[in-house]
N, C-alpha and C positions, 0 to 999 in steps of 0.2 A: 071350450068356453067356460065350463064349470070350474076347470082347474085354474083359470085365470082369475075368476071371482074369488076362489078360496085363497089364492096367492096374494091377491090385493087385500083381503080381509086380514091376512097374517101381519101385514105392516101396521095394522091398527091395534094389534093385540098388546097387552101389557108386557108380555115376555120380550117381544121385539123392541118395544120402546125402552125397556130396562137395559137390554144389551147395547142398543144404540147409544144410550146415555152414558154407559160406562166407557164405551170406545171413544166417544167424544171427549169425555173428561180426561181420559188417559192421554189423548192427543194434545189437549190443551196444556196439560202438566208437562209433558215431554218437550213439546215445541216451545212453549213459553219459557220453561226453565232453561232450555238451551240458549235461547236468545238472550235472556237475562245474564246467563253465565258468560256468554261471549262478549256482551257489552261490558261487563265488569272486567273480564280478563284482558281484553284488547283496548280498554280505555276508549271506547268508541266516542268520537266527537272531540277528543282532547287534542289540543294543539299547543305545543311548547316551542318557543323560538330557540334555535341553536345559536349559542354565542360564538363570537370569533375568538378562537384560542391561539391562533398563529402569532408567534412573537412573544407569547407569555411563557414564563417558566413553569414547568410541569408541577413544581411544588406549590404554586399559587392558584391552581385551578380547582382543587377539591372543594373549597368553600363556595366558589362561584357556581359550580355545577350542582352542589348539594342544595342550594337555594332553589334551583329549578327542578330538583328531583331527578337529576341525570347523573350518570357515572362516566368514567373514562378508563381507557386501557392503553398502555404503551405497547405497540406492536413491533416497533423497530427503532433502532438507534443508528443515526447516519453521522459519519465523521465530517465535521466542519469546524476547523480551528478558529474561524472568524466569529463564531457564535459562542455565547456562554453555555456552559454545560447544562443540559436539560431544557434548552429552548425548543418550543414546539414549532416544527417546520411545516407539517401537513396534518390536517384533520379530516375525518370521515365519520358522519356526513359533513359537508361544507357548511359554513355559517348561513343562517337563514337570509341574512342581508345580501348574500351573493347568489344563493341557490333558490331562494323562495321556498325552501323545504322546511316543514315543521315536523316535530317528532312528538312521541308520547312519553310519559314519565317512565322512569327506570331504563331509558334507552342508554346504551353504552356508546360513547364517542371514542373512536379509535384514533390515536395520534402517533406521529413519528417525531422523535426528539433528536437534538444534536448531541454529539459527544466530541470531546477534544482529544481523545486517545484512540489511536488506530494501531492494530497489531500487524506486524510484518514478520515474515519468516527469516530466521537467522541463516545466512549462507555458510557454506563450509569454506573457510579461508586458510585451512592448514596447508602448508607447503606453498602458499601463494606469496608473491613478493609483497613487501610492506607497502609500496606505492599502489599496487593493484588492489590489495585488501582494503586500504583506506578509501580508495575511490568507490569500491563496491558498497561500503558502509554509507558513504555520503549519498550515493544514489538511492539508497533505501531509507534515507531520513534518519540514520543512526549516527551517533557521535562515538568517539573512540579515545582511548588513552593507550599509549604505547610504552611498554617496558622492554628491556633487553636482557637476554640471557646468553652466556657464553656458549657458542655452538659452532665450531668450525665447519661441520657438515651442512648446517642449515643457515649459512651466513646470508642475512638479509631476507629470510623467509619466515613466515608465521609458524610458530611451533605449538602455540596454545591460543585458544580464544575463550574468554571468560565473561560471565555476566553476574554481577553482584557477588563476586568472589568465587563462583563455581564455574566449572567448565560447562559450556553450552554447546549442544549438538545441532547438526544441520536440521532445519525444519522447525525448531522451537520458535514459537511466536512470542515476540516481546513488543512493548509499546514503542511507537515512533518517538525519536528523541532520546531513547535510552543510550547509556554509555556502555560500550563494549570494550573490554580490555584485551589488547593484543600483546602477546609475548612473542617478540621477534628474536631469532637467533642472530648472534653477531660474533665474528671472530675477534677476539680481544688482542690481536697482534699489533694493533695500533689504534689511534683515536680516529673517529670518522672525519672524512674530508669531503669537500664539495665534489660532486660528479662533474667532470669536464665534458663539454659538448664537443664531440669529435665528428659530427655529421659533415660530410663534404670534404673532409681533409684527406690528404694522402696518408699512407701508413707511416712514412717518415715524419710528416708533420704532426701526426698523432703521437708518435714517440717523443717528439720534442715537447709537445704540450704536457705530456705526462711526466716529463723528466723532473718536474718540481716535486714529485712524490717518488722518491727512490724505491719505496717498497712496493710500488705498483708495476706489474708486468703487463705489457700489451700482447694479446694473443690474436693475430690477424688471420682471417680466413678469406681467400679469394679463389673460388673455384675456376674462374676464367683465366687466371694468370698462368701463363706457360713459361715465362721468362722473368729475369730480374727487371727488364724494362717494363714489363706488364705490372709487376709489383710496385714499381716506382710511380706509375701513372694512375693506378687504380685508386678510386676514392670510396670513402666509407659511407655506407647507407644505413647501417644500424649498429647499435652497441649494447653491451650488457655489462654492468648496470646501465639502465636507460637514463637519458637526460630529459628532464621535464622542465620546461620554462614556466615559471610561476613565482608567486610571492614566497613560497616556502622553499628553502634550499633542499637539493637532492644530495643525500650523504651516502658515502661508502667507506669501508675500512681503508685505512692508509697502507695496509699490507694485503695484497691479494692480486687478482688478475682482472683485466678489462678485456673482454672479447669483442671483436669488431668484425663485421662483414663488409667486404669491398667489392666493387664491380669496375669493369673497364669503361663501359659506356654510361657514365654517371649522368643522371638527370635530376636536377633539384626539384623535387615534388613537394617538399615541405612548405606550408604556407608561411609567408613573411609574418614575423612577430615584432612588436616594438623592441628595439635594441639590436635587430639583426644588421642594421647598417654598420655597427661596430665590429661585426664578426668578419674575419678574413674570408674573402671569396676565392674560389679556385682560380688558379692562374690560367687565363685563356690561352696564352702562348704554350704552356705545357700541354694543355689538352689537344692543341693542334698538332703537337708533335706525336 
């Protein structure tokens, strides 16, 4: 009982009151200072409306955002040839008018902008036929120029691929729409002539068609043919150089060989194209025989 009385009188002593006052003062300074610092650092209570930047050019947003004490950062560029270079496509955070979200000063608005140039990998076209190589380039959105170089061994095949005057390797990335120069080998034994469509013809009919070019030799292959009669009735299903129906003529040297493959049981599987009505059809009577 006496202990409790002494302990209670201690709370009223000057020493206790002095220590308690110091502790309270330190608490007020630390807690109050922290609150004031956080309010200042986080801009507590500040609300700034986020403007709509979508559709604007990134070059024109700096001044607009500076007036609101905001910043911006380009985080990605997306290929879109329909939009002007640098057009803002997406922003984060979204405009306040759509999201009802407000921000504080110094906030960075992240944007994605458009670009009109996309890089594609250069394929390897060496030893590929001219027709195949140009088709690959078109499919990748690339343009081409073709020059020819005398080469009996690589007749009709690509022997060099160049970009801006230098050789370009497989996998090199270049902009879509770029011009690739192809150097194609060509046997200079004669001037180029149109490739003749031999599909569906017999071997004798094909020879007759090619007779207008005396320098061209027909090389037929028919694995099913066991007799002269078989060779006479077999019909051609493929040829090299290939014939491609289109607006651009298919050319081949006027001196050289045309290889064809023929089969006995010929079935016309090639889709009809405009102009096919003028092409001679296989003789039904011959096939019956």
